[in-house]
N, C-alpha and C positions, 0 to 999 in steps of 0.2 A: 335571933340568925341576925349577920353580919355582911352586910355587904363590899364586895373590895370591889373598887373600881380599879381600873388602869389605864394608866394615862401614856398613853403616845412620846418618844424626846422628841424636842424638837427640833423641827428640821430647821439645818444650813440655812441661809439667806443665799438667795435666791444669784443675788447681784452681787455677793463673791465669789457664789460658787461659777458664775459666768467670769468673773474678773481672772480665778483661776485655771479657766479653761482658756483665755486668753493667753496668757502670759504662755500659759504653758506650746498654744501653738508657737507663737510669736518665737519662745527656745529651739522650740525641733526645727524650723523652717529659718531658722537666722541665715546660715548663709545662701540658703538661697532670695532672701529677702534683699541681703547683701547686693549680691550679682543682680537681680533686676533692676535698685534703684542705680546701679552701675549706667544699666542701658539707657535708663529712664532722665538720667541726670541730662545729659548733654540733648537728651529730646526738647525736654522743658524747656532748656536754655536755648536751645533754636525759635519754638514758640512763643518763646517772651520775646526773644530778642527783634521779629518778624513785628509785634506788638507795638512795637516802642516811636517812638519819633528821630530824624537823624541826628542830633544833640544827643538826646537819652542812650542812643546807643554806643557813642565811642565813649561812654562815663560806666564807673562800674555797678553801676544802678544793674538788680536784680525783677525787681516788682516793674510790668509797665507804668508809669503816671503819666497824663490820662494812658488809658488802651486806646493804641490809633489802629480802628481794621483796615483804614482809605491804604493801608499800604502793599496790600492784597488788591486793590483796584488798580494801582497804579504800578503793579507786575503787566497785569494783564493788558492795560495801556501800553508802555511803554516793551512788550516784546509778544513775539506773534503766539502767549502758551498752545491757546487751542487748534492749531496750527501742529507742532511739538506734539502735543498729545493723541491728534487722530493721529501723525507716523507712525509713531507709537506702538500704539493700539494693533494699526495695518499691518504695521513689522514682528510684534509679537505675536498678533497674533498668527499670522500666514505663517509663521517657524515654528509654531506651536503644531498648524496643522498638520504641515507638511513632513513634521515628526515622528507624530501621532500615526500618519497614513506609510510610515516607509517601516519606523525602528519597532513598531509590535508588530508586523508578520515576520521582520528579522530576528525578532526575538523568540516570534514562536515556532519558528525551524527551527532554533538552536534547542530548544529547552523540551517540542514536546513531538519532533519529529526527528526518529536514527538514520543518519545517513552517514555517510561515508566526505570527513573537513570537518565534521563539527566540530572535533576540536580545536582546529587550526583556525579557524574561525571565530572562537571564543579568543585564542591566542590574539587575532590580528586588533577585535574586539576590546580588548585591555591594550597593547601597544601602544592605539589611539587613541588611548584614555592619558598617558600619558605623556604623548607629545605634543609640549606650548604650542597657540593657536600662531604666536609669534613667527616658529618654525616657517610655517606655508604661507606665511602673509605674501611672501615677494615672487612665490611661482604661479595662486592665487592670485594677484592684482597683474600681473602680466596677463592672464590667462582671461579675466575680463576685458582687458581693453582690448587688448588684438578684438574682443566681441565687442566691443561701443559698448560696454554695459556699464561702465564706470556712471556714478553721480544720478545711482537709480539703486532705488529696493531690489534688485532682482540677486545681484551676488549676497545679500544680504538674505533672504531668506532661499533661495534654493540651493544651498547649501544641505537644507534641512531637511529636504526632498529626497536626498538620498542618505537617511541614517543618520544619527546621533551616536557615538558609542555612548556615551553614559547610558541614553532614557534605553538603548541595546539593554545593557549590562541590567540595566536598574526590572527590567520586565522582566528579563531572563531571570534573574532568581526568585522573584515571583510567582512567574508558572511553575515552574520548578516545584514549587509547594501543593499542586491544585494536583489530588489522584487521579487517576489515569480510568476510570472506572464511569467518570458521567464520560471524556469525548467517544470510552469503548460502545457506553449503551446508545450513544449519538447516532457514530457509526453503524452498530446492527439496525439503528430503526431504519437508515436509507440518508442520513446525513453525510453530505459530501465533507473536504476538510476542510471550504472555505467554511460555509456553516457553520462546520463548529469551533473554528477559531473566531468565529463573533459573535454567533449564538448564543453558547453554550461555553468557553474559556473566554469569552470575552466580559460576561456578564461576572462570573467569577473577579476576574480580575479587574474589577469596577478601581480599587485604592490604589492599584498598583500604577495605573494609567489617570486617572484623578494627579497623583504625585509628578510623573511625572513633566504631567504638562504645566504642574505647574512651578516646576523646579526649570520646565525651561522658558516656560514665560516671565519667570524672573531675573531668571539668564542674559534674556533679550530683552527686557526693562533697564535693568541694571549695565549694560553694556554699553564701551565708549572704545574700545578701540577698533573693531570693526565699522560701528558705524563715520566716524572719524576719519576714514582711513575711505571708505567709499563713497560716501556722501559730503564729506565736511567740504569739498566744494562747490557741493550745489546746498543752498539755503532752501529750497523747497522743499527738501527731504530730509531736512535734519530731523532728529528724535529728541528727547526730553535732555538724554546724559550733557548731549552738543549742545541743545539750548541755553542748558544749565551754564556751561563750560564758559559761553556766550557772553548770556548771565552777570558771572559774577566778575569776568572781565572789565568788562562794561562799567560796573557800580560795584566798584571794589573798596569804594569809601563809604555807598552807603548799605550798609551791614544790616541795616533792617530791611532795606528790599530784597536785597541778597537773601536773609534768615525766611523772607515771605515769597522768593520765588522757591528755595528747599523746600517748603512747608506744601503749595502747590505741588511741584514734583514727588513728594515724596504719599501722600495724600492717597491717591487711587492705590496704591502698594501695600501700606494696612492697612485700608477697607479692603481688599483682595485677602490678602492675609489671615485675616479677622470670621471672613468667610469661610475660607479654604484649611482654616487649621489644622482641622483633624485629618485634611488629607497630606500637607506638609509634617506633620509626627509621625503618619503610615508609613510615609515615604520615606522618611529618612533611618527607620526603623531593616525597611527592605533590603539595602545591598549586605547584612549582616547573614540573612535568613541563606540554608541548604544552597548549599554549590557545585 
């Protein structure tokens, strides 16, 4: 009696298989990798220049040698960076709170409550989104000047407590997707409209609320026109955008210090974006939902 031994075919090597998978993934995402590199190369250039010396920054060198970390200390020594940061955080934080307190109830009323004139209100909101802020700059400045509030943060923060057109539209689009059954069940249990708005619908609208707050905070952080218009003459209330512009004009020759200041001003918002990336991506898709 003969015994037949079956042998399995040899498996391909693991390393060539992994290499093929990596190459296939790179080929599938080649366009995305190229676009990502296009966005990252300027940031890498800014960081590299921020770590160079004065002489090296004026040359065509791409890698700092030696690395000069002292540039960041020089930036804090030559400009009140912390004050600019605190002013910007105060401005963006209060503006975001005001936007949320005013825009969310308006969006809830337009999306969840049936009342005569809701369509006209939506048209007004859409029209306000299309009006450039420069068109309203002169009459608003005259109004705040007559109230003797120019050179303070009040003209920058107060308008957000009266609603923000983009935030109202963004929140309304999301609230339209929430089924009415939850709110109806809460009303049957005795909940008032305010409690339904805050406790029931508000909890389900957390992604939209987070996205609206993030968009508003980023817009205030990067804003230059309004801060320059209202507090440009009062250095005590300068924001980061004004401070960076002033620092660049004073140190136009010292590109290493200018780039170091740019990194300092940009780093907090990059950290915020990475922590709130999900809300940012979700919010980017909300305006295309059910109308």
